[in-house]
C-alpha positions in Angstrom: -78.2 48.7 50.9 -80.2 48.8 54.2 -81.0 52.4 55.6 -81.1 52.8 59.3 -81.0 56.5 60.0 -84.4 58.2 59.5 -84.5 61.5 57.6 -85.9 64.6 59.2 -89.3 64.2 57.5 -89.8 60.9 59.3 -90.7 61.9 62.9 -93.3 59.8 64.6 -95.3 61.7 67.2 -95.4 60.2 70.6 -98.7 59.0 72.1 -100.2 60.8 75.0 -100.6 58.3 77.8 -103.9 59.6 79.0 -105.4 59.3 75.4 -103.9 55.9 74.9 -105.3 54.7 78.3 -108.8 56.1 77.4 -108.7 54.2 74.1 -107.4 51.1 75.6 -110.1 51.1 78.2 -112.8 51.3 75.5 -111.2 48.5 73.5 -110.9 46.4 76.5 -114.5 47.1 77.6 -115.7 45.5 74.4 -112.9 42.8 74.0 -111.7 44.3 70.7 -108.5 44.8 69.0 -107.2 47.8 66.8 -104.8 47.5 64.0 -103.4 50.8 65.4 -101.6 48.8 68.2 -101.3 45.4 66.7 -99.5 46.7 63.5 -97.6 49.4 65.4 -99.1 52.2 63.3 -97.0 55.5 63.3 -100.3 57.5 63.2 -101.7 55.9 66.3 -101.3 59.0 68.5 -102.9 61.3 66.2 -105.9 59.0 65.4 -106.5 58.2 69.1 -106.3 62.0 70.0 -109.0 62.5 67.3 -111.1 59.7 68.9 -110.8 57.4 65.9 -109.4 53.9 65.6 -109.4 51.0 63.0 -111.1 48.1 64.5 -109.3 44.7 63.7 -111.8 41.8 63.7 -111.3 38.1 63.7 -108.9 38.3 66.6 -105.3 39.4 66.7 -103.6 36.2 65.5 -102.9 35.9 61.7 -102.6 32.6 59.7 -100.0 34.2 57.5 -96.6 35.7 58.4 -95.8 38.6 55.9 -92.3 39.8 56.5 -93.3 43.5 56.7 -96.1 43.0 59.3 -95.9 43.1 63.1 -99.2 41.3 63.7 -98.5 38.0 65.4 -98.8 34.8 63.4 -100.0 31.4 64.7 -103.2 29.5 65.3 -106.1 31.8 65.9 -109.2 31.3 68.1 -112.6 30.8 66.6 -114.4 34.1 65.7 -116.0 35.8 68.6 -119.9 35.8 68.0 -120.2 38.9 70.1 -117.5 40.8 68.1 -119.8 42.4 65.5 -122.1 43.9 68.0 -119.2 45.0 70.2 -117.5 46.8 67.3 -120.8 48.6 66.6 -121.2 49.7 70.2 -117.6 51.0 70.5 -118.2 52.9 67.3 -121.4 54.4 68.6 -119.7 55.3 71.9 -117.0 57.0 69.9 -119.6 58.8 67.8 -117.9 57.7 64.6 -119.3 59.0 61.3 -117.0 56.7 59.3 -116.1 53.3 60.7 -113.0 51.5 59.4 -112.6 47.7 59.8 -109.7 45.5 59.0 -108.8 41.9 59.9 -106.1 39.4 60.3 -106.1 36.9 57.5 -108.1 33.7 58.4 -107.1 30.9 56.0 -108.4 28.5 58.7 -112.0 29.5 58.1 -113.8 28.2 55.0 -115.2 31.8 54.2 -111.9 33.5 55.2 -113.8 35.6 57.7 -116.3 37.0 55.3 -119.4 36.4 57.4 -117.9 38.1 60.4 -117.3 41.2 58.2 -120.9 41.1 56.9 -122.3 40.7 60.5 -120.1 43.6 61.7 -121.3 45.8 58.8 -124.9 45.0 59.6 -124.7 45.9 63.3 -122.8 49.1 62.5 -125.7 50.1 60.1 -128.1 49.2 62.8 -126.7 51.2 65.6 -125.2 54.0 63.4 -127.5 54.2 60.4 -125.9 57.4 59.2 -122.2 56.2 59.4 -120.3 55.1 56.4 -118.2 51.8 56.4 -114.8 51.1 55.1 -113.6 47.5 55.3 -110.1 46.3 54.5 -110.5 42.7 53.7 -107.9 39.9 53.2 -107.9 38.1 50.0 -110.6 35.8 51.5 -108.9 32.8 50.1 -109.3 34.1 46.5 -113.0 33.1 46.6 -115.6 35.2 44.7 -118.3 33.6 46.8 -116.6 34.8 50.1 -116.2 38.3 48.6 -119.8 38.4 47.7 -120.8 37.7 51.3 -119.0 41.0 52.2 -120.2 43.0 49.2 -123.9 42.0 49.9 -123.6 43.7 53.3 -123.0 46.9 51.2 -120.0 48.6 52.7 -119.3 52.0 51.3 -115.6 51.2 50.7 -114.2 47.7 49.9 -110.4 47.8 50.3 -107.8 45.3 49.7 -104.1 46.2 49.7 -101.7 45.0 47.0 -99.0 46.1 49.6 -96.1 46.1 47.2 -94.9 45.5 43.6 -95.0 41.9 42.1 -91.3 41.5 42.1 -91.1 41.8 46.0 -94.0 39.4 46.8 -91.5 36.5 47.4 -89.8 38.7 49.9 -92.8 40.5 51.5 -95.9 38.5 51.0 -94.6 34.9 50.6 -98.1 33.4 51.3 -100.0 35.8 48.9 -100.4 36.3 45.1 -100.3 39.6 43.4 -102.8 38.3 40.8 -105.1 37.1 43.5 -105.1 40.4 45.2 -105.7 42.3 42.0 -108.6 39.9 41.2 -110.3 40.7 44.6 -110.6 44.5 43.6 -111.7 43.5 40.1 -114.4 41.0 41.3 -115.6 43.6 44.0 -116.3 46.1 41.3 -118.0 43.5 39.1 -120.3 42.4 41.9 -121.4 45.8 42.8 -120.2 48.8 40.7 -121.6 51.2 43.3 -119.1 50.1 46.0 -116.0 52.2 46.0 -112.8 50.2 45.9 -109.4 51.1 47.5 -106.0 49.7 47.6 -102.8 50.6 49.3 -99.1 50.1 48.6 -95.9 50.7 50.6 -92.7 52.2 49.2 -89.1 51.9 50.5 -88.7 48.1 50.2 -86.6 48.2 47.1 -89.1 48.8 44.3 -88.5 51.0 41.3 -90.5 54.0 40.2 -91.5 52.2 37.0 -92.7 49.3 39.1 -94.9 51.6 41.3 -96.4 53.2 38.1 -97.1 49.7 36.7 -99.0 48.8 39.9 -101.0 52.0 39.5 -101.9 51.1 35.9 -103.0 47.6 37.0 -105.3 49.1 39.6 -106.7 51.5 37.0 -107.4 48.5 34.8 -109.6 46.9 37.5 -111.3 50.3 38.1 -110.0 50.9 41.5 -111.3 54.1 42.8 -109.0 55.1 45.8 -105.3 54.7 46.1 -103.0 55.1 49.1 -99.2 55.2 49.1 -97.1 55.4 52.2 -93.5 54.9 53.5 -92.7 51.4 54.8 -91.4 51.7 58.4 -90.0 48.7 60.1 -92.2 47.8 63.0 -90.0 45.3 64.7 -86.4 44.1 64.6 -87.4 40.8 63.0 -89.3 42.5 60.2 -87.8 43.6 56.8 -85.5 46.5 56.9 -86.1 49.8 55.2 -84.2 49.9 51.8 -84.9 53.6 51.1 -86.7 56.5 52.6 -88.7 58.1 49.8 -88.8 62.0 49.8 -91.9 64.0 50.1 -91.3 65.3 46.6 -91.5 61.7 45.1 -94.7 61.1 47.1 -96.1 64.3 45.6 -95.1 63.0 42.1 -96.9 59.7 42.6 -100.0 61.5 43.7 -99.9 63.6 40.6 -99.5 60.6 38.4 -102.2 58.7 40.1 -104.7 61.7 39.7 -103.7 61.9 36.1 -104.4 58.2 35.5 -107.9 58.8 36.8 -108.1 57.6 40.5 -110.9 59.4 42.2 -108.7 60.0 45.2 -105.0 59.5 46.0 -103.4 60.0 49.3 -99.6 59.7 49.0 -97.2 60.9 51.7 -94.8 59.2 54.1 -97.2 58.5 56.9 -100.2 57.7 54.8 -101.8 54.3 55.7 -104.9 52.7 54.1 -107.0 53.5 57.1 -105.4 56.8 58.1 -108.0 59.6 57.7 -110.0 57.1 55.5 -113.1 59.3 55.5 -111.3 61.9 53.4 -111.7 59.8 50.3 -115.5 60.0 50.5 -115.5 63.6 51.5 -113.2 64.4 48.4 -115.8 63.1 45.9 -119.1 64.3 47.5 
């Protein structure tokens, strides 16, 4: 059954046009993209008002077409050589203490975009030496060598989202592999145990409670440090429909279960996203 009416706990805040215009002006100034706008994030207003944004590198055209995602799919342009420095400049102008990067998937590139991530991390460290970095990578074509390029740039957090349970991959992530995504997190920890790893999953797509717990157990087995769980919200009419709105009480239960399993930090509530208030994970453990 498809659910269309949103419950009272799902109320997306509007975006102040003045704040939106100010952030857009900064993004346009440096020819950048944010996942906030490209993925129609429900937290965009709150993040923009706080002067934060998640930079989306490697352009805004994805080589994959996941059914839950509103980022446009097609043939992307070559990586912008000025993008790493421009991201760092924008982060400095925003006076960010924690810089969050994500990307479109770039299966057209031999390294999956790994070098662009590494260059961006290096520029951020150069211009903002005290800032921490949180990078949400694609599966980088399942290559350990590509992953190592990112790890060697020493991000504080290496994130890769499983997104959903294995039984829904054929529906939600047709061009991805649950095993490959899980391996990305395992290899990241093996390459550098000091890098914190993070993954995120959506709920409300038709998964069961037992399936969510099984995903948590899989993440624990690969020593994933941080976990985020949020409600799937349909970004566009041509995306997957919401099957269920999960209650706040169930989100609280998932958080408790995750903490008992041993995750260092679990964020679980309807509007949680992998990049939302991302700095709180580090604050929680320090």
